[in-house]
N, C-alpha and C positions, 0 to 999 in steps of 0.2 A: 722346574721340569728337567732341566739339564742336570742339576744336582741329583735328583731322584734317579735319572737314567744312569748317571755315573756310579751311584751307589749300587744299583742292581748289577752292574758289570764288575764290581770291585771284588777283591779277594775277601774282604771282610764280610760281604753279603754271602759268599759261598761258605765261609766258616760258620755263619749264623745258621744257614740251612743244614749244614753237617751237624751242628750242635742240637738242633731240633730233632733231626732224624736220630741221633744217638740217644737222646732222652726217651723217645718213643720206642726205640728198639729195646733199650734196657727196661722200659716200663712193661713191654710185652713179655719179657722174660721174668720180671719181678714187678707185679702191679703196684707194690708198695712204693716203688721208686717214683711213681708219677704223683704221689702226694706232694702238694706244694710245700707244706711245712717240712717234710723230709728233704726235699730238693734244696730248700733254703739253708737248713741247719747242717746238712751234709757238706756244705761248702766250707765249714769251719776247718775241715781236715786239710784243705789245700789253699786257703787264703794267703798263707805265708809265701807260697810259691809265686802268687800274683804280685805281691809287693816287690819281691826281688826281680821278677821278670820284667815288670813295667819299667823299673829304674834301669835295668841292664839294656833295655831297648835303646836308650839314649847312647850308650857307649858303642853298641854294635852299629848304629846308624853312622857313627863317626868312622867306621872301618876298624874299630878296636874291639875289645871284649874285656869282661871282668869276671874271671872265673874264681876270684877270691871271695865272692859273695857268701858262699856257704860257710867259710871260716869266720867271716864278719858276723854271721848270724850267731854262731857259737860264742864268739868273743863278746857280743852284746849281751847274750844270755848270762854268761858267767859274771860279767860286770854288774848286772842287775842283782844277781845273787850275793856277791861279795859286798856290794854297797849296802844291801838290805841287812845282812847279818852284822855289818859294821855299825849299824845304827842309823843309817840314812833313811829318810822318808822314801816310800816306794815310788812316789811321783818323781822325786829328785833322782832316785836310782835309775828310773827309766830314761829320764832326761840326760843323765850322764852316759848311759849306754848309747843313746842316739848321737850324742856328741862324739863318742868313740867311733861310731860308724862313719860320721862325717870326716873325722881325722884320718880314718883308714882309707877312705875314698880319696881324700886330698893327697895322701901319701902316694897312692897309685897314680893319680892324675898328674902330679908333679913329675914323676919318673917318665910317664908316657909322653908328656908335653915337652920335656927338656932333654930327652935322650932319643936315640935312633933305635932303641931296642923295641921289638914288637910287643904290643900290649899283652899278647898271649903269654909271652915269656915272663914279663914283669908280674902279671897277676897270678901266674903259676907259682912264682917265687913267694909272693905274699900270701897265697893260699896256704902254703905250709908255714910261713912266718906267723900269720895271725892265728892259725890253728894251734901252733906250738905255744904261743903266748897264752891263749885261752886255756889250753890243757895244763900249762905249767904255772899259771898265776896263783892258784890256791897253794901249790906246793912251795912256791917262793915265799908266800906270806907265812906259811907254816914254819919254814926255816927261820924266818925273821921273828918268830914268836907271836905272830898275830893270828889268832884262831878265827879266821874269817870264813871258814867253810861250814860253820854250824856246830851245834852242841854234840852231835852224834860222832864227831870225829872225822878225820881225813878218809879213812877207809870207807866209811858210810857214804861219804860224798862221792867217792869214785864209782859207787854202784847206784846210788839213788839220786845224785845231784843235790843241789841246795834247795831245801824245801822250807816250809813254815811261813809262806807268804800270807799276807792278810787276805781275807775272803774277798774283799773288794777287787783285788788284783786277780785272784784266781777265777773269779766269776766274770771278769770283764769280757772275755771272748765268748761267754755263754749267754750274755745279756742280749736283749733285742729292743728295738724301738719300733713300736706299732707293728710287731710281727716280723721285722726285718732284722736279722742278726747284726750286731755292731761291727764285726769284721767286714761284712759286705759293704756296709755304709762307708767305713774307712777306706776300703779298697777303691770304691767308686770316687770318693773325694781325692784320693791320691792320684788316680788315673785322670781325673778332671784337671788337677793341678799340672801334671806332667803334659797332658794334652794341650793345655793352653800355652805352656812354655814352648812346646815343640811346634805347634801349628799357628801360634798367634803372636810370636815375638821374634825379634832379631836373633836371639840366642838359638832358637829352633832352626831358623834358616842357616845360621852358621854351621850347625851340626850336619845338616844335609850337604852343604858345600864342602865341608871337611871330608865327608865320607865319599863324595864324588871325586875330589882331587884336592888333597891337602896343600900342595905346593901352589896350585892356582888360587886357592882360597887365601893364602898368605899374600900373594901378589896383589889381590884385589882389596887388601886392607882388613881382612877378617882377623879379629884377635884370636888366632887359633889356640894359643896356649891357655888363655883364660877360659875359652869355651870347653877345651878338653878337661881342664881341672874341674870345672863346674859339673860337667857330665859325670865324671867319676865320683865327685862328692855326692851327687844325687844317687848314684848307684850304691855308694856306701850307706847312705841314709836309708834307702829302700831295704837293704840287707839287714840293717840294725832294726828297723821296724819289724821285719820278719822274725828276727830273733826275739824281740820283746813279745810278739804275738805268740810264738811257740812257748816261751817261758810261762806265759799266762795260761795257755791252753793245757800244758802238762803240769802246771803248778810246780815246776821244778826247773832250776837253772843248771844247765849242763853245757860243757864245752863242745860236745859233739852234736848238739841240736842242729838239724839242717844239713848235716854232713853228706847225706845221701840224695840231696835234692838238686844237685847241679844239672843232671840230665833233664829232668822235667822243666827246670827253669829255662835252659837253653832251647829246649824243644818248643816251649810256649812262645818264645821270641821269634824263632825261625818259622814255625807253623803259622804265626800271626802275620807273616808277610815281610818281616824285616830281612833285607838282603844281608847275608853273612859277610859280604865284601864291603858293605856300607853304602850310603847314599840314598836309601829308601827304607820305609817302614812307618808304622803308625801305632799309637798307644791303643786305639780301639782294637786293632788286629790282635795285639798281644793279650788284651784282656779277654777277648772271646776265645782265643786259642788256649789260654790258661784254664778257663772254665771247661773247655772241651776235654783237655788232658786230665784235669781233676776228676771229672765224671767218668772218663775212660778207666782210670785207675780204679776207682771205686766199683765200677761195673765189673771189671775183671776179677777183683777180689770177691765180689758178691757171687760170681759164677764158680768160685772155687779155685781160681787160678792163684798159685802161691806167690808170695811177695817177691820171691826170687825171679820169677818169670816176667813180672810186670815191667821191670827195667828193660828187659829184652824187647818187649812190644814197643815201649816208648823209644828206645834206640832205633829200632827198625823204622818207626814212624818218622823220626828225625832224618834218617838216611833217605827215605822215600821222598820226603818233602823237598830236601836240598836237591836231590837228583831231578825231581819233577820241575822245580823252579829253573834249574839250569837248562833243561831241555826246552822248556817254554820260552826262556829268554833267547836261546839260540834260534829257535823256530821264528820268533818275532823279529830278530835281527835279519834272518835270511829273508823273510817276507818283505821287510822294509828295503833291503838291498835289491831284491827282485823288482819291487815297485819302482825304485829309483832308476834301475837299469832300463826297465821298459819305458819309463818317462823320457830318459835320455835318448833312447833309440827313436821314439816317436818324434821328439823335437828335432833330431837329426834328419829324419825322413821328411818332416814338413819343410825344413829349410832347403832341402834339395828340390 
């Protein structure tokens, strides 16, 4: 009973209500939107955002951030393409891309853990570094005489990306199991894994402690450096999975895949209830918020709003959420302080 009451008062429940209202409003505007099959398969357009956002939740809970995720997506995508045309099995190519994502996350994590540089600065640098590697990798191989960008030549790659993947890979994101698209199943499994790590293990408790006060966490024996590195490794893995999903979805490997998704990823995490200053947040909140934002973007496009305006709406939503949470936090702090003051006054009067 207590858990049910707590859930009804939670931010996640409020988001769920907003999501339901959003779906019915969009359905009222366009009845086809309420078709269950359409609702399920339309999620394929934004499942990659959820993979990256769910993993980024961990880094933001620590008080950090990983804005290099979008570059890791492109890097993972181009690694899949280059590995494939080089003769590697597509499963092995995807595995290599995921490994690259893990290594990219570890690179970020080591710098965050062992330096005093703010994670925003570190991952801003690696955003450009990973993006530059992804964009330049085919050209480097071409210079070395290795035609790894496909039979159509380098100029074709620059416009079309690396194509020619097997049908099994291209159809992967279009397949379903008992009517449920495979990407949704994978996202839910990934969310379950991260949720268990965050809410049922010491590692998860360590992340919250680090986000509240990193120095205090160190004094209490928390392995801060290991926890931070693992959090960024998981963030890199989530971004690499996103890149692999995008490559399958578009049947094309490009270095710029996901490059415009940083704003919706961050908005999903913050709207999901994760404190941008660290110390609080849930995987469920990010999951619901990501779906909300995905349907919002689709609804706006369906209404004729241009793709240039959609980021404006998303950015405005991010600012409003941050401002609202700040005001609510200050209101709650003031209410607690007033209660404490009244309690102190009453105790003093009783003693007299």
